[in-house]
GUTOR-136688 format. One record per residue (C-alpha): residue number from 1; residue in one letter; z, y, x. Coordinates in nm, 2 decimals. Last residue first. Example, Ala and Ser with C-alpha at 12.3 -4.5 7.8 and 13.67 -1.06 7.14 Angstrom:
2 s 0.71 -0.11 1.37
1 a 0.78 -0.45 1.23
***
This chain:
191 s -0.81 -8.74 -13.18
190 h -0.89 -8.72 -13.55
189 l -0.74 -8.38 -13.63
188 a -0.86 -8.22 -13.31
187 i -1.21 -8.35 -13.36
186 q -1.21 -8.22 -13.73
185 y -1.07 -7.88 -13.62
184 a -1.33 -7.85 -13.35
183 w -1.60 -7.95 -13.61
182 y -1.48 -7.68 -13.85
181 g -1.46 -7.42 -13.58
180 l -1.82 -7.50 -13.47
179 y -1.93 -7.46 -13.84
178 s -1.76 -7.13 -13.86
177 y -1.92 -7.02 -13.53
176 g -2.26 -7.12 -13.66
175 a -2.22 -6.97 -14.01
174 i -2.11 -6.63 -13.87
173 l -2.37 -6.64 -13.60
172 t -2.64 -6.73 -13.85
171 a -2.54 -6.45 -14.08
170 y -2.54 -6.21 -13.78
169 s -2.90 -6.32 -13.69
168 l -3.03 -6.29 -14.04
167 l -2.87 -5.94 -14.08
166 k -3.01 -5.82 -13.75
165 s -3.35 -5.96 -13.83
164 i -3.34 -5.78 -14.17
163 i -3.22 -5.45 -14.01
162 s -3.54 -5.45 -13.81
161 g -3.57 -5.53 -13.44
160 r -3.47 -5.46 -13.09
159 s -3.32 -5.77 -12.94
158 f -2.95 -5.82 -12.90
157 a -2.90 -5.99 -13.24
156 a -3.21 -6.21 -13.17
155 v -3.06 -6.33 -12.84
154 h -2.73 -6.40 -13.00
153 a -2.90 -6.59 -13.29
152 i -3.09 -6.80 -13.04
151 a -2.77 -6.90 -12.86
150 i -2.59 -6.97 -13.19
149 a -2.87 -7.19 -13.31
148 f -2.87 -7.38 -12.98
147 l -2.49 -7.44 -13.00
146 t -2.53 -7.54 -13.37
145 l -2.77 -7.81 -13.26
144 p -2.47 -8.01 -13.16
143 a -2.38 -8.07 -13.53
142 a -2.68 -8.29 -13.62
141 y -2.74 -8.28 -14.00
140 y -2.58 -7.94 -14.06
139 a -2.75 -7.83 -13.74
138 s -3.09 -7.85 -13.92
137 l -2.98 -7.55 -14.12
136 m -2.86 -7.37 -13.81
135 m -3.20 -7.44 -13.64
134 l -3.38 -7.29 -13.93
133 l -3.15 -6.98 -13.91
132 a -3.20 -6.95 -13.54
131 v -3.58 -6.99 -13.58
130 i -3.57 -6.71 -13.85
129 a -3.37 -6.48 -13.62
128 l -3.59 -6.54 -13.32
127 i -3.91 -6.47 -13.52
126 l -3.74 -6.15 -13.66
125 a -3.64 -6.03 -13.32
124 t -3.98 -6.09 -13.17
123 n -4.16 -5.92 -13.47
122 e -4.22 -5.59 -13.29
121 t -4.39 -5.78 -13.01
120 p -4.26 -5.89 -12.67
119 a -4.50 -5.89 -12.38
118 k -4.61 -6.23 -12.25
117 a -4.46 -6.37 -11.93
116 h -4.66 -6.49 -11.64
115 h -4.40 -6.43 -11.36
114 s -4.12 -6.50 -11.60
113 l -4.26 -6.85 -11.66
112 q -4.16 -6.97 -11.31
111 i -3.80 -6.84 -11.36
110 p -3.79 -7.00 -11.70
109 l -3.89 -7.34 -11.56
108 l -3.58 -7.38 -11.34
107 s -3.39 -7.57 -11.61
106 l -3.68 -7.81 -11.65
105 a -3.66 -7.90 -11.28
104 v -3.28 -7.92 -11.29
103 s -3.30 -8.16 -11.59
102 v -3.56 -8.38 -11.42
101 i -3.34 -8.40 -11.11
100 i -3.04 -8.48 -11.32
99 v -3.22 -8.76 -11.50
98 g -3.33 -8.92 -11.17
97 i -2.99 -8.87 -11.01
96 n -2.83 -9.05 -11.31
95 l -3.06 -9.35 -11.31
94 s -3.06 -9.39 -10.93
93 i -2.68 -9.37 -10.91
92 a -2.63 -9.61 -11.20
91 g -2.86 -9.87 -11.04
90 a -2.69 -9.83 -10.70
89 g -2.35 -9.91 -10.84
88 k -2.00 -9.76 -10.90
87 i -2.07 -9.42 -11.05
86 y -1.80 -9.29 -11.28
85 v -1.66 -8.99 -11.08
84 m -2.00 -8.90 -10.93
83 a -2.15 -8.92 -11.28
82 v -1.90 -8.67 -11.42
81 v -1.98 -8.42 -11.14
80 f -2.36 -8.46 -11.18
79 t -2.33 -8.44 -11.56
78 i -2.14 -8.12 -11.53
77 v -2.39 -7.98 -11.28
76 a -2.68 -8.07 -11.51
75 p -2.50 -7.93 -11.82
74 i -2.45 -7.59 -11.63
73 l -2.81 -7.56 -11.51
72 s -2.94 -7.43 -11.84
71 i -2.69 -7.14 -11.83
70 l -2.81 -7.04 -11.49
69 t -3.18 -7.07 -11.59
68 h -3.13 -6.86 -11.91
67 l -2.96 -6.59 -11.70
66 k -3.24 -6.59 -11.45
65 a -3.50 -6.56 -11.73
64 f -3.31 -6.28 -11.90
63 r -3.28 -6.09 -11.57
62 s -3.65 -6.14 -11.51
61 s -3.72 -5.95 -11.83
60 q -4.07 -6.04 -11.94
59 y -3.91 -6.38 -12.02
58 k -3.83 -6.26 -12.38
57 g -4.19 -6.24 -12.48
56 t -4.18 -6.43 -12.81
55 f -4.40 -6.71 -12.67
54 y -4.18 -6.76 -12.36
53 f -3.85 -6.75 -12.55
52 l -3.97 -7.01 -12.79
51 g -4.12 -7.23 -12.52
50 t -3.80 -7.21 -12.32
49 l -3.59 -7.28 -12.63
48 l -3.80 -7.60 -12.70
47 l -3.75 -7.70 -12.34
46 n -3.37 -7.65 -12.38
45 f -3.39 -7.87 -12.69
44 f -3.55 -8.15 -12.49
43 c -3.33 -8.10 -12.18
42 f -3.01 -8.12 -12.39
41 g -3.13 -8.44 -12.54
40 g -3.20 -8.58 -12.20
39 l -2.86 -8.47 -12.08
38 t -2.69 -8.66 -12.37
37 i -2.91 -8.97 -12.31
36 a -2.83 -8.98 -11.94
35 l -2.46 -8.92 -11.99
34 m -2.45 -9.19 -12.26
33 l -2.64 -9.42 -12.03
32 i -2.39 -9.38 -11.75
31 n -2.09 -9.42 -11.98
30 t -2.24 -9.73 -12.15
29 t -2.33 -9.89 -11.81
28 d -1.98 -9.86 -11.68
27 s -1.94 -10.23 -11.61
26 q -2.21 -10.21 -11.33
25 f -2.58 -10.18 -11.36
24 a -2.85 -10.31 -11.13
23 l -2.65 -10.60 -11.01
22 a -2.74 -10.81 -11.32
21 p -3.11 -10.77 -11.23
20 m -3.04 -10.94 -10.89
19 p -2.85 -11.24 -11.02
18 a -3.01 -11.49 -10.77
17 f -3.20 -11.78 -10.94
16 l -3.54 -11.65 -10.85
15 s -3.42 -11.59 -10.50
14 i -3.38 -11.97 -10.45
13 s -3.75 -12.02 -10.53
12 l -3.85 -11.75 -10.28
11 l -3.63 -11.89 -10.01
10 s -3.77 -12.24 -10.07
9 k -4.13 -12.11 -10.05
8 v -4.05 -11.92 -9.73
7 f -3.89 -12.24 -9.58
6 a -4.20 -12.44 -9.66
5 p -4.44 -12.21 -9.46
4 t -4.72 -12.05 -9.66
3 r -5.05 -12.20 -9.57
2 k -5.31 -11.99 -9.40
1 m -5.66 -11.95 -9.55
***
């Protein structure tokens, strides 16, 4: 067995005292982590929407799948632009690029699912309207969920369905836009 030279041992012991972990994040750690957490939350709820639209048969239309993909890519692009403005270190770059790559991959999922889509049923609009209403009720506890509830309600309103599904989706749209207006007013009032 070979012995390790003394200068290698001294270099290793000196490197233990080097502040390498402190160089992983810069002073803008809070901004970078906030971007990553926000984009991660969007990805989670977008994944739920993808599953909902897949199982209700909305991806049978490739146009709908492409439109959903384009809308899903918008937050990833915004996060990329904002991250490029705030990035000052290698740790922040790798964290944001990793989250953005995962977000883009999940945003492209509807295009892949459109090739194996299920056929919509006569209850598709009703299922979408009920999910939109439930999402709107949960949005009273977490306001950003209102955007997802409005998106589902719009899809339900434009789907072929009964008058009950139309009324539920329009009621959700009215409540959703009113709630967004209320929060916009509150933000403007306290800014």
